C-alpha positions in Angstrom: -7.3 -53.2 -4.5 -7.5 -52.1 -8.1 -4.6 -49.6 -7.5 -2.2 -52.4 -6.5 -1.6 -53.1 -10.2 -0.2 -49.6 -10.6 3.5 -48.9 -10.3 4.6 -47.4 -6.9 5.4 -44.0 -8.3 1.8 -43.6 -9.5 0.4 -44.3 -6.0 2.8 -42.4 -3.8 4.6 -39.4 -5.2 8.4 -40.1 -5.3 10.4 -37.9 -2.9 13.2 -37.5 -5.4 10.8 -35.8 -7.8 9.9 -33.1 -5.3 11.1 -29.7 -6.4 13.3 -28.1 -3.7 11.8 -24.6 -4.2 12.0 -23.8 -0.5 15.8 -24.4 -0.4 16.3 -22.4 -3.6 14.4 -19.4 -2.2 16.4 -19.6 1.1 19.7 -19.7 -0.8 18.7 -16.8 -3.0 17.6 -14.8 0.1 21.0 -15.5 1.8 22.8 -14.2 -1.3 20.6 -11.1 -1.5 21.1 -10.3 2.1 24.9 -10.8 2.0 25.5 -8.9 -1.3 23.0 -6.1 -0.7 24.0 -5.2 2.8 25.1 -1.6 1.9 21.9 -1.1 -0.2 19.6 -2.4 2.6 21.4 -0.1 5.2 21.0 2.9 2.9 17.3 2.1 2.2 16.6 1.6 5.9 18.2 5.0 6.7 16.2 6.8 4.1 12.9 5.1 5.2 13.7 5.7 8.9 14.2 9.4 8.2 11.0 9.7 6.1 8.9 7.8 8.5 10.4 9.6 11.5 9.7 13.0 10.0 6.1 12.1 9.1 5.6 10.8 12.7 7.1 13.9 14.2 4.9 16.3 12.2 1.7 14.3 13.1 2.7 13.9 16.7 4.0 17.4 17.4 0.9 19.3 16.3 -1.9 19.4 18.9 -4.9 17.2 18.2 -7.2 20.2 17.9 -4.9 21.8 15.3 -4.7 18.6 13.3 -8.5 18.3 13.3 -8.9 21.8 12.0 -6.3 21.1 9.2 -8.2 18.0 8.1 -11.6 19.8 8.3 -10.2 22.5 6.0 -8.7 19.9 3.6 -12.0 17.9 3.6 -14.0 21.1 2.9 -11.7 22.2 0.1 -11.8 18.8 -1.6 -15.3 17.6 -1.0 -17.4 20.4 0.4 -18.8 21.3 3.8 -20.3 17.9 4.6 -17.0 16.1 4.0 -15.1 18.6 6.1 -17.6 18.2 9.0 -17.6 14.4 8.7 -13.8 14.3 8.7 -13.7 16.5 11.8 -16.3 14.4 13.7 -14.5 11.2 12.8 -11.1 12.5 14.1 -12.8 13.9 17.2 -14.3 10.5 18.0 -10.8 8.9 17.7 -9.5 11.5 20.2 -12.5 10.9 22.5 -11.7 7.1 22.5 -8.2 7.9 23.7 -6.5 6.6 20.6 -5.2 9.8 19.1 -1.5 9.2 19.5 -1.7 5.6 18.2 -3.9 6.8 15.3 -1.2 9.3 14.3 1.4 6.5 14.3 -0.8 4.5 12.0 -1.6 7.4 9.8 2.1 8.2 9.4 2.8 4.6 8.3 -0.1 4.6 5.8 0.8 8.0 4.4 4.5 7.1 3.8 3.5 3.7 2.3 1.0 5.5 0.0 3.7 8.1 -0.9 6.1 5.3 -1.8 3.4 3.6 -3.9 2.7 6.8 -5.8 6.4 7.6 -6.4 7.2 4.1 -7.6 3.8 2.8 -8.8 2.7 5.6 -11.2 6.0 5.8 -13.2 6.0 2.0 -13.4 2.4 2.0 -14.6 3.3 4.6 -17.2 6.2 2.4 -18.5 4.0 -0.6 -18.6 1.5 1.3 -20.7 4.2 2.2 -23.2 6.1 -1.0 -23.5 4.1 -4.1 -23.9 7.1 -6.4 -23.2 7.5 -4.8 -19.8 3.7 -5.1 -19.2 3.9 -8.9 -20.0 6.7 -9.3 -17.5 5.3 -7.3 -14.6 1.7 -8.4 -14.8 2.4 -11.9 -13.5 4.5 -10.4 -10.7 1.5 -8.2 -9.7 -0.8 -11.2 -9.8 1.6 -13.0 -7.5 1.8 -10.0 -5.1 -2.0 -9.7 -4.9 -2.6 -13.4 -4.3 0.1 -14.2 -1.8 -1.1 -14.4 1.8 -0.3 -11.1 3.5 1.7 -12.9 6.2 4.2 -14.0 3.6 5.4 -10.5 3.0 6.6 -10.4 6.6 9.2 -13.1 6.1 11.7 -11.5 3.6 11.5 -8.0 5.2 12.1 -9.4 8.7 15.1 -11.5 7.4 16.7 -8.4 5.8 15.7 -5.7 8.3 14.9 -7.6 11.5 11.9 -6.5 13.7 10.9 -2.8 13.6 8.9 -0.1 11.9 11.0 -0.2 8.7 10.2 -3.8 7.8 6.6 -3.1 8.7 6.6 -0.1 6.4 8.1 -2.1 3.5 5.7 -5.1 4.0 2.8 -2.6 3.9 4.2 -0.9 0.8 4.8 -4.3 -1.1 1.3 -5.4 -0.2 -0.5 -2.2 -1.2 1.4 -1.0 -4.3 -0.1 -3.3 -7.0 -3.4 -1.3 -7.5 -1.6 1.9 -8.2 0.6 0.2 -10.8 -2.3 -1.6 -12.4 -4.8 1.3 -12.6 -2.2 3.7 -13.8 -1.4 1.3 -16.6 -5.1 0.8 -17.3 -6.0 4.5 -17.2 -3.4 5.5 -19.7 -4.3 2.6 -22.0 -7.9 3.7 -22.0 -7.2 7.2 -23.3 -9.0 7.3 -26.7 -6.7 7.0 -29.7 -8.4 9.9 -31.6 -7.4 12.2 -28.7 -3.8 11.1 -29.0 -3.9 11.5 -32.8 -5.2 15.0 -32.4 -2.4 15.8 -30.0 0.2 14.4 -32.4 -1.3 16.4 -35.3 -0.9 19.6 -33.3 2.8 18.8 -32.9 2.8 17.5 -29.3 5.9 15.5 -28.2 5.5 12.2 -26.3 6.2 14.0 -23.0 3.6 16.6 -23.8 1.1 13.9 -24.7 1.8 12.2 -21.4 1.6 15.3 -19.2 -1.1 17.3 -20.9 -3.4 14.6 -22.4 -2.9 11.0 -21.0 -2.3 11.8 -17.3 -5.2 14.3 -17.0 -7.6 12.0 -18.7 -6.4 9.0 -16.7 -6.3 10.8 -13.4 -9.7 9.5 -12.1 -8.5 5.9 -12.7 -5.1 6.6 -11.2 -6.7 8.1 -8.1 -8.9 5.0 -7.8 -5.7 3.0 -7.7 -4.2 5.3 -5.0 -7.5 4.9 -3.1 -7.3 1.1 -3.2 -3.6 1.3 -2.2 -4.4 3.3 0.9 -7.2 0.9 1.8 -4.9 -2.1 1.4 -2.3 -0.3 3.5 -4.8 0.1 6.3 -5.8 -3.5 6.0 -2.1 -4.4 6.5 -1.8 -2.3 9.7 -2.9 -5.1 12.1 -0.6 -7.7 10.5 2.3 -5.3 10.3 2.0 -4.6 14.0 3.2 -8.2 14.6 6.7 -7.1 13.5 6.8 -3.7 15.2 4.6 -1.3 13.2 3.0 0.1 16.3 -0.1 2.2 16.2 -3.7 1.0 16.2 -2.8 -2.4 15.0 -1.2 -3.2 18.3 -4.4 -2.5 20.1 -6.3 -5.0 17.9 -3.5 -7.5 18.2 -3.4 -7.2 22.0 -7.2 -7.4 22.2 -7.1 -10.7 20.3 -4.2 -12.1 22.3 -5.7 -11.2 25.6 -9.3 -11.9 24.7 -10.0 -8.2 25.5 -13.0 -7.6 23.3 -13.4 -3.9 24.2 -9.7 -3.0 23.5 -9.7 -4.8 20.2 -13.0 -3.3 19.2 -12.0 0.2 19.9 -8.7 -0.2 18.0 -10.6 -1.7 15.1 -13.2 1.1 15.1 -10.5 3.7 14.9 -8.9 2.0 12.0 -12.3 2.0 10.2 -12.7 5.7 10.9 -9.3 6.4 9.4 -10.1 4.2 6.4 -13.4 6.0 5.8 -11.8 9.5 6.1 -9.0 8.7 3.7 -11.3 6.9 1.3 -13.6 9.9 1.0 -10.7 12.3 0.7 -9.0 10.4 -2.1 -12.3 9.7 -3.9 -13.2 13.4 -3.9 -9.7 14.5 -4.8 -10.4 14.6 -8.5 -14.0 15.8 -8.2 -14.1 19.2 -6.6 -17.3 20.4 -4.9 -19.8 22.2 -7.1 
């Protein structure tokens, strides 16, 4: 063979040259878990309370009352057709016997979206102001958006074990990048002449941000929030593997037991929720005429 004249290390990669990245990550994770025990406990308590309250509100209210609330919200945001469509979609979920599970899923998605907004928008604003921070965080966001979704389950399960809190965190980590990216992009796309006009009128940096940049960037920011919610819903089935509960469990059991009907019904309800939330967030910055 022609390759026989080559040195051995060019034919078979030497084992001593393999980078022990797996061991490094495991060691770093052990250190993070040990030294951050108090922080993780505090975080888990706050998230458990927030998720529990959201769940309680959505579960305590009768299904008919919830549908009326969503119909009113849809009508105010997008007009009569959106309100009626929202009501019919939720009514179909109730008719399929998935209302309670849908409310568990909705609570998880809403809390994950809330965390994404609270953390993602300020971070996007900072990235738009400081280019050095932008250069540091952009590769991290690239990594977060390209890693397989199952990978997010590993660190949160190691830190928080199995349950709804690690499921919530995995959903948040998976879905937050669009909010950060599009907040950064929206603020950067504000025309310079508009900013100069604001400065010439004596506006401070805070006034420029709150009265000019954020209002003009709002459609782009809302597009990021919309994508975050869609990604959170896409993570629902995977997060159910570590205790998220809700509609994802029905899909997972349908796959595991080869129960096509059960999995299909759970999937249909997830799609209905996705469509409703998608339309509401899309119309949030474009009120009906």
